[in-house]
All heavy atoms as atom14 arrays in JSON, in Angstrom:
{
  "sequence": "MNKEVKAVAATRSAALPALFALVLGVAIITMTGHLQANTLHDAAHDMRHATGFPCH",
  "atom14_mask": [
    [1, 1, 1, 1, 1, 1, 1, 1, 0, 0, 0, 0, 0, 0],
    [1, 1, 1, 1, 1, 1, 1, 1, 0, 0, 0, 0, 0, 0],
    [1, 1, 1, 1, 1, 1, 1, 1, 1, 0, 0, 0, 0, 0],
    [1, 1, 1, 1, 1, 1, 1, 1, 1, 0, 0, 0, 0, 0],
    [1, 1, 1, 1, 1, 1, 1, 0, 0, 0, 0, 0, 0, 0],
    [1, 1, 1, 1, 1, 1, 1, 1, 1, 0, 0, 0, 0, 0],
    [1, 1, 1, 1, 1, 0, 0, 0, 0, 0, 0, 0, 0, 0],
    [1, 1, 1, 1, 1, 1, 1, 0, 0, 0, 0, 0, 0, 0],
    [1, 1, 1, 1, 1, 0, 0, 0, 0, 0, 0, 0, 0, 0],
    [1, 1, 1, 1, 1, 0, 0, 0, 0, 0, 0, 0, 0, 0],
    [1, 1, 1, 1, 1, 1, 1, 0, 0, 0, 0, 0, 0, 0],
    [1, 1, 1, 1, 1, 1, 1, 1, 1, 1, 1, 0, 0, 0],
    [1, 1, 1, 1, 1, 1, 0, 0, 0, 0, 0, 0, 0, 0],
    [1, 1, 1, 1, 1, 0, 0, 0, 0, 0, 0, 0, 0, 0],
    [1, 1, 1, 1, 1, 0, 0, 0, 0, 0, 0, 0, 0, 0],
    [1, 1, 1, 1, 1, 1, 1, 1, 0, 0, 0, 0, 0, 0],
    [1, 1, 1, 1, 1, 1, 1, 0, 0, 0, 0, 0, 0, 0],
    [1, 1, 1, 1, 1, 0, 0, 0, 0, 0, 0, 0, 0, 0],
    [1, 1, 1, 1, 1, 1, 1, 1, 0, 0, 0, 0, 0, 0],
    [1, 1, 1, 1, 1, 1, 1, 1, 1, 1, 1, 0, 0, 0],
    [1, 1, 1, 1, 1, 0, 0, 0, 0, 0, 0, 0, 0, 0],
    [1, 1, 1, 1, 1, 1, 1, 1, 0, 0, 0, 0, 0, 0],
    [1, 1, 1, 1, 1, 1, 1, 0, 0, 0, 0, 0, 0, 0],
    [1, 1, 1, 1, 1, 1, 1, 1, 0, 0, 0, 0, 0, 0],
    [1, 1, 1, 1, 0, 0, 0, 0, 0, 0, 0, 0, 0, 0],
    [1, 1, 1, 1, 1, 1, 1, 0, 0, 0, 0, 0, 0, 0],
    [1, 1, 1, 1, 1, 0, 0, 0, 0, 0, 0, 0, 0, 0],
    [1, 1, 1, 1, 1, 1, 1, 1, 0, 0, 0, 0, 0, 0],
    [1, 1, 1, 1, 1, 1, 1, 1, 0, 0, 0, 0, 0, 0],
    [1, 1, 1, 1, 1, 1, 1, 0, 0, 0, 0, 0, 0, 0],
    [1, 1, 1, 1, 1, 1, 1, 1, 0, 0, 0, 0, 0, 0],
    [1, 1, 1, 1, 1, 1, 1, 0, 0, 0, 0, 0, 0, 0],
    [1, 1, 1, 1, 0, 0, 0, 0, 0, 0, 0, 0, 0, 0],
    [1, 1, 1, 1, 1, 1, 1, 1, 1, 1, 0, 0, 0, 0],
    [1, 1, 1, 1, 1, 1, 1, 1, 0, 0, 0, 0, 0, 0],
    [1, 1, 1, 1, 1, 1, 1, 1, 1, 0, 0, 0, 0, 0],
    [1, 1, 1, 1, 1, 0, 0, 0, 0, 0, 0, 0, 0, 0],
    [1, 1, 1, 1, 1, 1, 1, 1, 0, 0, 0, 0, 0, 0],
    [1, 1, 1, 1, 1, 1, 1, 0, 0, 0, 0, 0, 0, 0],
    [1, 1, 1, 1, 1, 1, 1, 1, 0, 0, 0, 0, 0, 0],
    [1, 1, 1, 1, 1, 1, 1, 1, 1, 1, 0, 0, 0, 0],
    [1, 1, 1, 1, 1, 1, 1, 1, 0, 0, 0, 0, 0, 0],
    [1, 1, 1, 1, 1, 0, 0, 0, 0, 0, 0, 0, 0, 0],
    [1, 1, 1, 1, 1, 0, 0, 0, 0, 0, 0, 0, 0, 0],
    [1, 1, 1, 1, 1, 1, 1, 1, 1, 1, 0, 0, 0, 0],
    [1, 1, 1, 1, 1, 1, 1, 1, 0, 0, 0, 0, 0, 0],
    [1, 1, 1, 1, 1, 1, 1, 1, 0, 0, 0, 0, 0, 0],
    [1, 1, 1, 1, 1, 1, 1, 1, 1, 1, 1, 0, 0, 0],
    [1, 1, 1, 1, 1, 1, 1, 1, 1, 1, 0, 0, 0, 0],
    [1, 1, 1, 1, 1, 0, 0, 0, 0, 0, 0, 0, 0, 0],
    [1, 1, 1, 1, 1, 1, 1, 0, 0, 0, 0, 0, 0, 0],
    [1, 1, 1, 1, 0, 0, 0, 0, 0, 0, 0, 0, 0, 0],
    [1, 1, 1, 1, 1, 1, 1, 1, 1, 1, 1, 0, 0, 0],
    [1, 1, 1, 1, 1, 1, 1, 0, 0, 0, 0, 0, 0, 0],
    [1, 1, 1, 1, 1, 1, 0, 0, 0, 0, 0, 0, 0, 0],
    [1, 1, 1, 1, 1, 1, 1, 1, 1, 1, 0, 0, 0, 0]
  ],
  "atom14_positions": [
    [[25.03, -18.0, 44.99], [24.54, -19.3, 45.39], [23.69, -19.93, 44.29], [23.82, -21.09, 44.01], [23.73, -19.14, 46.69], [23.13, -20.41, 47.16], [24.26, -21.23, 48.27], [23.19, -22.41, 48.96], [0.0, 0.0, 0.0], [0.0, 0.0, 0.0], [0.0, 0.0, 0.0], [0.0, 0.0, 0.0], [0.0, 0.0, 0.0], [0.0, 0.0, 0.0]],
    [[22.86, -19.14, 43.67], [21.98, -19.66, 42.63], [22.79, -20.14, 41.42], [22.43, -21.13, 40.79], [20.98, -18.59, 42.23], [19.83, -19.16, 41.42], [19.67, -20.37, 41.33], [19.05, -18.3, 40.82], [0.0, 0.0, 0.0], [0.0, 0.0, 0.0], [0.0, 0.0, 0.0], [0.0, 0.0, 0.0], [0.0, 0.0, 0.0], [0.0, 0.0, 0.0]],
    [[23.88, -19.44, 41.09], [24.71, -19.83, 39.96], [25.4, -21.16, 40.21], [25.58, -21.96, 39.31], [25.75, -18.75, 39.66], [25.16, -17.5, 39.09], [26.22, -16.49, 38.79], [25.58, -15.21, 38.26], [26.6, -14.2, 37.97], [0.0, 0.0, 0.0], [0.0, 0.0, 0.0], [0.0, 0.0, 0.0], [0.0, 0.0, 0.0], [0.0, 0.0, 0.0]],
    [[25.79, -21.42, 41.46], [26.44, -22.68, 41.79], [25.48, -23.85, 41.62], [25.87, -24.9, 41.13], [26.97, -22.64, 43.23], [28.16, -21.73, 43.41], [28.64, -21.71, 44.84], [28.4, -22.69, 45.57], [29.26, -20.71, 45.22], [0.0, 0.0, 0.0], [0.0, 0.0, 0.0], [0.0, 0.0, 0.0], [0.0, 0.0, 0.0], [0.0, 0.0, 0.0]],
    [[24.26, -23.68, 42.03], [23.26, -24.74, 41.89], [23.01, -25.05, 40.42], [22.93, -26.21, 40.02], [21.94, -24.34, 42.6], [20.84, -25.33, 42.31], [22.17, -24.21, 44.09], [0.0, 0.0, 0.0], [0.0, 0.0, 0.0], [0.0, 0.0, 0.0], [0.0, 0.0, 0.0], [0.0, 0.0, 0.0], [0.0, 0.0, 0.0], [0.0, 0.0, 0.0]],
    [[22.93, -24.03, 39.59], [22.73, -24.23, 38.16], [23.92, -24.93, 37.53], [23.77, -25.78, 36.66], [22.46, -22.9, 37.47], [21.1, -22.32, 37.75], [20.9, -21.03, 37.02], [19.53, -20.43, 37.35], [19.32, -19.15, 36.67], [0.0, 0.0, 0.0], [0.0, 0.0, 0.0], [0.0, 0.0, 0.0], [0.0, 0.0, 0.0], [0.0, 0.0, 0.0]],
    [[25.12, -24.58, 37.96], [26.32, -25.21, 37.41], [26.38, -26.69, 37.76], [26.73, -27.53, 36.93], [27.57, -24.5, 37.91], [0.0, 0.0, 0.0], [0.0, 0.0, 0.0], [0.0, 0.0, 0.0], [0.0, 0.0, 0.0], [0.0, 0.0, 0.0], [0.0, 0.0, 0.0], [0.0, 0.0, 0.0], [0.0, 0.0, 0.0], [0.0, 0.0, 0.0]],
    [[26.03, -27.04, 38.99], [26.02, -28.44, 39.41], [24.95, -29.21, 38.65], [25.19, -30.32, 38.18], [25.81, -28.56, 40.94], [25.55, -29.99, 41.34], [27.01, -28.0, 41.67], [0.0, 0.0, 0.0], [0.0, 0.0, 0.0], [0.0, 0.0, 0.0], [0.0, 0.0, 0.0], [0.0, 0.0, 0.0], [0.0, 0.0, 0.0], [0.0, 0.0, 0.0]],
    [[23.78, -28.61, 38.49], [22.7, -29.27, 37.76], [23.09, -29.48, 36.29], [22.8, -30.51, 35.71], [21.42, -28.47, 37.87], [0.0, 0.0, 0.0], [0.0, 0.0, 0.0], [0.0, 0.0, 0.0], [0.0, 0.0, 0.0], [0.0, 0.0, 0.0], [0.0, 0.0, 0.0], [0.0, 0.0, 0.0], [0.0, 0.0, 0.0], [0.0, 0.0, 0.0]],
    [[23.74, -28.5, 35.7], [24.15, -28.63, 34.3], [25.2, -29.72, 34.14], [25.19, -30.48, 33.16], [24.69, -27.29, 33.79], [0.0, 0.0, 0.0], [0.0, 0.0, 0.0], [0.0, 0.0, 0.0], [0.0, 0.0, 0.0], [0.0, 0.0, 0.0], [0.0, 0.0, 0.0], [0.0, 0.0, 0.0], [0.0, 0.0, 0.0], [0.0, 0.0, 0.0]],
    [[26.12, -29.82, 35.08], [27.15, -30.86, 35.02], [26.53, -32.24, 35.15], [26.89, -33.16, 34.42], [28.18, -30.65, 36.14], [28.75, -29.34, 36.01], [29.28, -31.67, 36.08], [0.0, 0.0, 0.0], [0.0, 0.0, 0.0], [0.0, 0.0, 0.0], [0.0, 0.0, 0.0], [0.0, 0.0, 0.0], [0.0, 0.0, 0.0], [0.0, 0.0, 0.0]],
    [[25.6, -32.4, 36.06], [24.94, -33.7, 36.23], [24.13, -34.07, 35.0], [24.13, -35.23, 34.58], [24.05, -33.69, 37.47], [24.82, -33.71, 38.75], [23.92, -33.78, 39.93], [24.67, -33.71, 41.16], [24.15, -33.47, 42.35], [22.86, -33.27, 42.46], [24.92, -33.42, 43.4], [0.0, 0.0, 0.0], [0.0, 0.0, 0.0], [0.0, 0.0, 0.0]],
    [[23.42, -33.12, 34.42], [22.6, -33.44, 33.26], [23.47, -33.72, 32.03], [23.06, -34.47, 31.15], [21.61, -32.31, 32.96], [22.3, -31.14, 32.59], [0.0, 0.0, 0.0], [0.0, 0.0, 0.0], [0.0, 0.0, 0.0], [0.0, 0.0, 0.0], [0.0, 0.0, 0.0], [0.0, 0.0, 0.0], [0.0, 0.0, 0.0], [0.0, 0.0, 0.0]],
    [[24.66, -33.17, 31.96], [25.55, -33.46, 30.84], [26.22, -34.81, 31.0], [26.54, -35.47, 30.01], [26.61, -32.37, 30.73], [0.0, 0.0, 0.0], [0.0, 0.0, 0.0], [0.0, 0.0, 0.0], [0.0, 0.0, 0.0], [0.0, 0.0, 0.0], [0.0, 0.0, 0.0], [0.0, 0.0, 0.0], [0.0, 0.0, 0.0], [0.0, 0.0, 0.0]],
    [[26.43, -35.25, 32.22], [27.11, -36.53, 32.46], [26.16, -37.72, 32.3], [26.61, -38.82, 32.01], [27.71, -36.54, 33.86], [0.0, 0.0, 0.0], [0.0, 0.0, 0.0], [0.0, 0.0, 0.0], [0.0, 0.0, 0.0], [0.0, 0.0, 0.0], [0.0, 0.0, 0.0], [0.0, 0.0, 0.0], [0.0, 0.0, 0.0], [0.0, 0.0, 0.0]],
    [[24.89, -37.53, 32.46], [23.93, -38.63, 32.4], [23.9, -39.32, 31.04], [23.97, -40.55, 30.99], [22.54, -38.14, 32.8], [21.49, -39.21, 33.01], [21.92, -40.17, 34.1], [20.16, -38.59, 33.35], [0.0, 0.0, 0.0], [0.0, 0.0, 0.0], [0.0, 0.0, 0.0], [0.0, 0.0, 0.0], [0.0, 0.0, 0.0], [0.0, 0.0, 0.0]],
    [[23.83, -38.62, 29.91], [23.85, -39.33, 28.63], [25.16, -40.08, 28.38], [25.14, -41.18, 27.82], [23.66, -38.21, 27.59], [23.03, -37.11, 28.33], [23.53, -37.2, 29.74], [0.0, 0.0, 0.0], [0.0, 0.0, 0.0], [0.0, 0.0, 0.0], [0.0, 0.0, 0.0], [0.0, 0.0, 0.0], [0.0, 0.0, 0.0], [0.0, 0.0, 0.0]],
    [[26.26, -39.51, 28.8], [27.54, -40.19, 28.63], [27.59, -41.46, 29.47], [28.08, -42.51, 29.01], [28.69, -39.27, 29.01], [0.0, 0.0, 0.0], [0.0, 0.0, 0.0], [0.0, 0.0, 0.0], [0.0, 0.0, 0.0], [0.0, 0.0, 0.0], [0.0, 0.0, 0.0], [0.0, 0.0, 0.0], [0.0, 0.0, 0.0], [0.0, 0.0, 0.0]],
    [[27.09, -41.41, 30.67], [27.05, -42.58, 31.53], [26.14, -43.65, 30.94], [26.49, -44.83, 30.92], [26.58, -42.19, 32.93], [26.49, -43.33, 33.94], [27.86, -43.95, 34.18], [25.9, -42.82, 35.24], [0.0, 0.0, 0.0], [0.0, 0.0, 0.0], [0.0, 0.0, 0.0], [0.0, 0.0, 0.0], [0.0, 0.0, 0.0], [0.0, 0.0, 0.0]],
    [[25.0, -43.24, 30.43], [24.07, -44.19, 29.82], [24.7, -44.86, 28.6], [24.59, -46.07, 28.42], [22.77, -43.48, 29.41], [21.79, -44.39, 28.73], [21.09, -45.33, 29.46], [21.59, -44.33, 27.37], [20.19, -46.19, 28.84], [20.71, -45.17, 26.74], [20.0, -46.1, 27.48], [0.0, 0.0, 0.0], [0.0, 0.0, 0.0], [0.0, 0.0, 0.0]],
    [[25.39, -44.07, 27.76], [26.04, -44.63, 26.58], [27.14, -45.61, 26.97], [27.3, -46.66, 26.35], [26.62, -43.51, 25.72], [0.0, 0.0, 0.0], [0.0, 0.0, 0.0], [0.0, 0.0, 0.0], [0.0, 0.0, 0.0], [0.0, 0.0, 0.0], [0.0, 0.0, 0.0], [0.0, 0.0, 0.0], [0.0, 0.0, 0.0], [0.0, 0.0, 0.0]],
    [[27.88, -45.29, 28.01], [28.93, -46.19, 28.49], [28.35, -47.51, 28.98], [28.83, -48.58, 28.61], [29.73, -45.51, 29.6], [30.82, -46.36, 30.23], [31.94, -46.59, 29.22], [31.35, -45.68, 31.47], [0.0, 0.0, 0.0], [0.0, 0.0, 0.0], [0.0, 0.0, 0.0], [0.0, 0.0, 0.0], [0.0, 0.0, 0.0], [0.0, 0.0, 0.0]],
    [[27.31, -47.44, 29.79], [26.68, -48.65, 30.31], [26.08, -49.48, 29.18], [26.25, -50.71, 29.14], [25.61, -48.3, 31.37], [24.78, -49.51, 31.75], [26.27, -47.71, 32.61], [0.0, 0.0, 0.0], [0.0, 0.0, 0.0], [0.0, 0.0, 0.0], [0.0, 0.0, 0.0], [0.0, 0.0, 0.0], [0.0, 0.0, 0.0], [0.0, 0.0, 0.0]],
    [[25.43, -48.84, 28.25], [24.84, -49.56, 27.12], [25.91, -50.22, 26.26], [25.78, -51.37, 25.86], [24.0, -48.6, 26.27], [23.28, -49.22, 25.07], [22.27, -50.26, 25.53], [22.6, -48.14, 24.27], [0.0, 0.0, 0.0], [0.0, 0.0, 0.0], [0.0, 0.0, 0.0], [0.0, 0.0, 0.0], [0.0, 0.0, 0.0], [0.0, 0.0, 0.0]],
    [[26.99, -49.5, 25.99], [28.08, -50.06, 25.2], [28.72, -51.26, 25.86], [28.98, -52.28, 25.22], [0.0, 0.0, 0.0], [0.0, 0.0, 0.0], [0.0, 0.0, 0.0], [0.0, 0.0, 0.0], [0.0, 0.0, 0.0], [0.0, 0.0, 0.0], [0.0, 0.0, 0.0], [0.0, 0.0, 0.0], [0.0, 0.0, 0.0], [0.0, 0.0, 0.0]],
    [[28.98, -51.16, 27.16], [29.56, -52.29, 27.89], [28.61, -53.48, 27.9], [29.03, -54.62, 27.73], [29.95, -51.87, 29.32], [30.31, -53.07, 30.17], [31.11, -50.89, 29.29], [0.0, 0.0, 0.0], [0.0, 0.0, 0.0], [0.0, 0.0, 0.0], [0.0, 0.0, 0.0], [0.0, 0.0, 0.0], [0.0, 0.0, 0.0], [0.0, 0.0, 0.0]],
    [[27.32, -53.22, 28.06], [26.34, -54.31, 28.05], [26.3, -55.01, 26.69], [26.27, -56.24, 26.62], [24.96, -53.78, 28.41], [0.0, 0.0, 0.0], [0.0, 0.0, 0.0], [0.0, 0.0, 0.0], [0.0, 0.0, 0.0], [0.0, 0.0, 0.0], [0.0, 0.0, 0.0], [0.0, 0.0, 0.0], [0.0, 0.0, 0.0], [0.0, 0.0, 0.0]],
    [[26.33, -54.25, 25.62], [26.29, -54.85, 24.29], [27.55, -55.67, 24.04], [27.47, -56.81, 23.54], [26.12, -53.76, 23.21], [24.71, -53.18, 23.28], [26.4, -54.32, 21.82], [24.5, -51.97, 22.41], [0.0, 0.0, 0.0], [0.0, 0.0, 0.0], [0.0, 0.0, 0.0], [0.0, 0.0, 0.0], [0.0, 0.0, 0.0], [0.0, 0.0, 0.0]],
    [[28.69, -55.12, 24.37], [29.95, -55.86, 24.17], [29.98, -57.12, 25.02], [30.4, -58.18, 24.56], [31.15, -54.95, 24.46], [31.26, -53.9, 23.37], [32.44, -55.76, 24.56], [32.27, -52.82, 23.66], [0.0, 0.0, 0.0], [0.0, 0.0, 0.0], [0.0, 0.0, 0.0], [0.0, 0.0, 0.0], [0.0, 0.0, 0.0], [0.0, 0.0, 0.0]],
    [[29.53, -57.03, 26.25], [29.52, -58.19, 27.14], [28.58, -59.27, 26.61], [28.95, -60.44, 26.57], [29.11, -57.78, 28.56], [30.03, -56.8, 29.03], [29.11, -58.95, 29.5], [0.0, 0.0, 0.0], [0.0, 0.0, 0.0], [0.0, 0.0, 0.0], [0.0, 0.0, 0.0], [0.0, 0.0, 0.0], [0.0, 0.0, 0.0], [0.0, 0.0, 0.0]],
    [[27.39, -58.89, 26.21], [26.43, -59.88, 25.72], [26.92, -60.54, 24.43], [26.86, -61.75, 24.3], [25.06, -59.24, 25.49], [24.35, -58.92, 26.78], [22.66, -58.36, 26.56], [22.87, -56.86, 25.66], [0.0, 0.0, 0.0], [0.0, 0.0, 0.0], [0.0, 0.0, 0.0], [0.0, 0.0, 0.0], [0.0, 0.0, 0.0], [0.0, 0.0, 0.0]],
    [[27.42, -59.76, 23.5], [27.86, -60.35, 22.24], [29.14, -61.15, 22.41], [29.39, -62.09, 21.66], [28.08, -59.29, 21.14], [29.03, -58.33, 21.6], [26.78, -58.61, 20.79], [0.0, 0.0, 0.0], [0.0, 0.0, 0.0], [0.0, 0.0, 0.0], [0.0, 0.0, 0.0], [0.0, 0.0, 0.0], [0.0, 0.0, 0.0], [0.0, 0.0, 0.0]],
    [[29.92, -60.81, 23.4], [31.16, -61.55, 23.63], [30.95, -62.88, 24.31], [31.74, -63.8, 24.14], [0.0, 0.0, 0.0], [0.0, 0.0, 0.0], [0.0, 0.0, 0.0], [0.0, 0.0, 0.0], [0.0, 0.0, 0.0], [0.0, 0.0, 0.0], [0.0, 0.0, 0.0], [0.0, 0.0, 0.0], [0.0, 0.0, 0.0], [0.0, 0.0, 0.0]],
    [[29.9, -63.01, 25.09], [29.69, -64.23, 25.87], [28.65, -65.18, 25.29], [28.59, -66.33, 25.68], [29.33, -63.89, 27.31], [30.48, -63.38, 28.08], [30.72, -62.03, 28.23], [31.48, -64.01, 28.72], [31.82, -61.87, 28.95], [32.3, -63.05, 29.25], [0.0, 0.0, 0.0], [0.0, 0.0, 0.0], [0.0, 0.0, 0.0], [0.0, 0.0, 0.0]],
    [[27.82, -64.7, 24.39], [26.81, -65.58, 23.81], [27.43, -66.46, 22.74], [28.3, -66.04, 22.0], [25.67, -64.76, 23.2], [24.79, -64.03, 24.2], [23.75, -63.2, 23.46], [24.1, -65.0, 25.13], [0.0, 0.0, 0.0], [0.0, 0.0, 0.0], [0.0, 0.0, 0.0], [0.0, 0.0, 0.0], [0.0, 0.0, 0.0], [0.0, 0.0, 0.0]],
    [[26.96, -67.67, 22.66], [27.49, -68.62, 21.69], [26.53, -68.87, 20.53], [26.71, -69.82, 19.77], [27.8, -69.95, 22.39], [28.88, -69.85, 23.44], [30.21, -69.43, 22.85], [30.57, -69.86, 21.76], [30.93, -68.59, 23.56], [0.0, 0.0, 0.0], [0.0, 0.0, 0.0], [0.0, 0.0, 0.0], [0.0, 0.0, 0.0], [0.0, 0.0, 0.0]],
    [[25.52, -68.06, 20.38], [24.54, -68.26, 19.31], [25.18, -67.99, 17.95], [25.83, -66.96, 17.75], [23.34, -67.34, 19.52], [0.0, 0.0, 0.0], [0.0, 0.0, 0.0], [0.0, 0.0, 0.0], [0.0, 0.0, 0.0], [0.0, 0.0, 0.0], [0.0, 0.0, 0.0], [0.0, 0.0, 0.0], [0.0, 0.0, 0.0], [0.0, 0.0, 0.0]],
    [[25.0, -68.91, 17.03], [25.58, -68.74, 15.7], [25.0, -67.55, 14.96], [25.71, -66.86, 14.23], [25.38, -70.01, 14.87], [26.32, -71.11, 15.3], [27.38, -70.83, 15.83], [25.93, -72.35, 15.07], [0.0, 0.0, 0.0], [0.0, 0.0, 0.0], [0.0, 0.0, 0.0], [0.0, 0.0, 0.0], [0.0, 0.0, 0.0], [0.0, 0.0, 0.0]],
    [[23.73, -67.29, 15.15], [23.1, -66.16, 14.47], [23.72, -64.85, 14.93], [24.02, -63.98, 14.1], [21.59, -66.15, 14.76], [21.03, -67.4, 14.34], [20.9, -65.03, 14.02], [0.0, 0.0, 0.0], [0.0, 0.0, 0.0], [0.0, 0.0, 0.0], [0.0, 0.0, 0.0], [0.0, 0.0, 0.0], [0.0, 0.0, 0.0], [0.0, 0.0, 0.0]],
    [[23.91, -64.7, 16.22], [24.51, -63.49, 16.75], [25.96, -63.35, 16.27], [26.39, -62.28, 15.87], [24.45, -63.49, 18.28], [25.0, -62.25, 18.98], [24.23, -61.02, 18.53], [24.92, -62.42, 20.47], [0.0, 0.0, 0.0], [0.0, 0.0, 0.0], [0.0, 0.0, 0.0], [0.0, 0.0, 0.0], [0.0, 0.0, 0.0], [0.0, 0.0, 0.0]],
    [[26.68, -64.44, 16.27], [28.06, -64.4, 15.8], [28.12, -64.01, 14.33], [28.94, -63.17, 13.93], [28.73, -65.76, 15.99], [30.08, -65.83, 15.33], [31.21, -65.29, 15.89], [30.46, -66.35, 14.15], [32.23, -65.47, 15.08], [31.81, -66.13, 14.01], [0.0, 0.0, 0.0], [0.0, 0.0, 0.0], [0.0, 0.0, 0.0], [0.0, 0.0, 0.0]],
    [[27.26, -64.61, 13.52], [27.25, -64.3, 12.1], [26.88, -62.84, 11.84], [27.46, -62.19, 10.96], [26.29, -65.22, 11.34], [26.8, -66.65, 11.31], [28.01, -66.86, 11.55], [25.98, -67.56, 11.05], [0.0, 0.0, 0.0], [0.0, 0.0, 0.0], [0.0, 0.0, 0.0], [0.0, 0.0, 0.0], [0.0, 0.0, 0.0], [0.0, 0.0, 0.0]],
    [[25.93, -62.31, 12.59], [25.54, -60.91, 12.43], [26.7, -59.98, 12.78], [26.98, -59.02, 12.05], [24.33, -60.6, 13.3], [0.0, 0.0, 0.0], [0.0, 0.0, 0.0], [0.0, 0.0, 0.0], [0.0, 0.0, 0.0], [0.0, 0.0, 0.0], [0.0, 0.0, 0.0], [0.0, 0.0, 0.0], [0.0, 0.0, 0.0], [0.0, 0.0, 0.0]],
    [[27.4, -60.28, 13.87], [28.53, -59.45, 14.26], [29.67, -59.59, 13.25], [30.33, -58.61, 12.9], [29.01, -59.84, 15.66], [0.0, 0.0, 0.0], [0.0, 0.0, 0.0], [0.0, 0.0, 0.0], [0.0, 0.0, 0.0], [0.0, 0.0, 0.0], [0.0, 0.0, 0.0], [0.0, 0.0, 0.0], [0.0, 0.0, 0.0], [0.0, 0.0, 0.0]],
    [[29.87, -60.79, 12.75], [30.92, -61.04, 11.77], [30.65, -60.29, 10.48], [31.55, -59.64, 9.92], [30.98, -62.56, 11.51], [32.1, -62.96, 10.63], [31.89, -63.45, 9.37], [33.44, -62.93, 10.81], [33.06, -63.72, 8.81], [34.02, -63.42, 9.66], [0.0, 0.0, 0.0], [0.0, 0.0, 0.0], [0.0, 0.0, 0.0], [0.0, 0.0, 0.0]],
    [[29.42, -60.34, 10.01], [29.06, -59.62, 8.79], [29.19, -58.11, 8.97], [29.6, -57.4, 8.06], [27.63, -59.98, 8.35], [27.52, -61.43, 7.89], [28.57, -62.05, 7.64], [26.38, -61.93, 7.82], [0.0, 0.0, 0.0], [0.0, 0.0, 0.0], [0.0, 0.0, 0.0], [0.0, 0.0, 0.0], [0.0, 0.0, 0.0], [0.0, 0.0, 0.0]],
    [[28.85, -57.61, 10.14], [28.95, -56.18, 10.42], [30.42, -55.75, 10.41], [30.75, -54.67, 9.93], [28.29, -55.83, 11.75], [28.31, -54.34, 12.03], [27.59, -53.36, 10.71], [25.89, -53.44, 11.17], [0.0, 0.0, 0.0], [0.0, 0.0, 0.0], [0.0, 0.0, 0.0], [0.0, 0.0, 0.0], [0.0, 0.0, 0.0], [0.0, 0.0, 0.0]],
    [[31.29, -56.58, 10.93], [32.72, -56.25, 10.92], [33.22, -56.12, 9.49], [33.97, -55.21, 9.16], [33.53, -57.31, 11.65], [33.33, -57.25, 13.15], [34.22, -58.22, 13.84], [35.59, -57.73, 13.75], [36.6, -58.23, 14.43], [36.39, -59.23, 15.25], [37.8, -57.74, 14.32], [0.0, 0.0, 0.0], [0.0, 0.0, 0.0], [0.0, 0.0, 0.0]],
    [[32.81, -57.04, 8.62], [33.22, -56.95, 7.22], [32.6, -55.73, 6.53], [33.26, -55.07, 5.73], [32.82, -58.23, 6.46], [33.73, -59.37, 6.73], [35.02, -59.4, 6.3], [33.52, -60.53, 7.4], [35.59, -60.54, 6.69], [34.69, -61.24, 7.37], [0.0, 0.0, 0.0], [0.0, 0.0, 0.0], [0.0, 0.0, 0.0], [0.0, 0.0, 0.0]],
    [[31.34, -55.44, 6.85], [30.66, -54.31, 6.22], [31.29, -52.98, 6.59], [31.3, -52.04, 5.79], [29.17, -54.31, 6.61], [0.0, 0.0, 0.0], [0.0, 0.0, 0.0], [0.0, 0.0, 0.0], [0.0, 0.0, 0.0], [0.0, 0.0, 0.0], [0.0, 0.0, 0.0], [0.0, 0.0, 0.0], [0.0, 0.0, 0.0], [0.0, 0.0, 0.0]],
    [[31.84, -52.88, 7.8], [32.46, -51.63, 8.24], [33.95, -51.58, 7.93], [34.6, -50.59, 8.22], [32.24, -51.4, 9.74], [32.73, -52.53, 10.46], [30.77, -51.19, 10.05], [0.0, 0.0, 0.0], [0.0, 0.0, 0.0], [0.0, 0.0, 0.0], [0.0, 0.0, 0.0], [0.0, 0.0, 0.0], [0.0, 0.0, 0.0], [0.0, 0.0, 0.0]],
    [[34.49, -52.64, 7.35], [35.87, -52.62, 6.92], [36.88, -53.13, 7.92], [38.08, -53.0, 7.71], [0.0, 0.0, 0.0], [0.0, 0.0, 0.0], [0.0, 0.0, 0.0], [0.0, 0.0, 0.0], [0.0, 0.0, 0.0], [0.0, 0.0, 0.0], [0.0, 0.0, 0.0], [0.0, 0.0, 0.0], [0.0, 0.0, 0.0], [0.0, 0.0, 0.0]],
    [[36.44, -53.72, 9.04], [37.37, -54.28, 10.01], [37.74, -55.71, 9.64], [36.85, -56.54, 9.46], [36.75, -54.28, 11.42], [36.63, -52.93, 12.02], [35.4, -52.34, 12.14], [37.75, -52.26, 12.48], [35.28, -51.08, 12.71], [37.63, -51.01, 13.04], [36.4, -50.41, 13.15], [0.0, 0.0, 0.0], [0.0, 0.0, 0.0], [0.0, 0.0, 0.0]],
    [[39.01, -55.99, 9.51], [39.39, -57.38, 9.22], [39.21, -58.25, 10.46], [39.37, -57.78, 11.58], [40.87, -57.27, 8.85], [41.34, -56.04, 9.53], [40.16, -55.12, 9.59], [0.0, 0.0, 0.0], [0.0, 0.0, 0.0], [0.0, 0.0, 0.0], [0.0, 0.0, 0.0], [0.0, 0.0, 0.0], [0.0, 0.0, 0.0], [0.0, 0.0, 0.0]],
    [[38.83, -59.48, 10.26], [38.63, -60.34, 11.42], [39.3, -61.7, 11.29], [39.24, -62.5, 12.19], [37.15, -60.51, 11.73], [36.22, -61.25, 10.42], [0.0, 0.0, 0.0], [0.0, 0.0, 0.0], [0.0, 0.0, 0.0], [0.0, 0.0, 0.0], [0.0, 0.0, 0.0], [0.0, 0.0, 0.0], [0.0, 0.0, 0.0], [0.0, 0.0, 0.0]],
    [[39.91, -61.97, 10.15], [40.65, -63.2, 10.04], [41.86, -63.0, 9.17], [42.12, -62.03, 8.65], [39.9, -64.41, 9.53], [38.6, -64.21, 8.85], [38.03, -65.21, 8.15], [37.74, -63.19, 8.77], [36.88, -64.82, 7.67], [36.69, -63.59, 8.04], [0.0, 0.0, 0.0], [0.0, 0.0, 0.0], [0.0, 0.0, 0.0], [0.0, 0.0, 0.0]]
  ]
}
């Protein structure tokens, strides 16, 4: 019984960072995709070029 409780707790604690990263990633993509600020667009555009992704 004690081993089962530890296994469930370990699974939950391992899933929490992944869930947080997923939510954070979706929030960042959503915000940058919907905002019309030129500064934000330029920053994202420059980052795409800096990392080697073509955008035009």
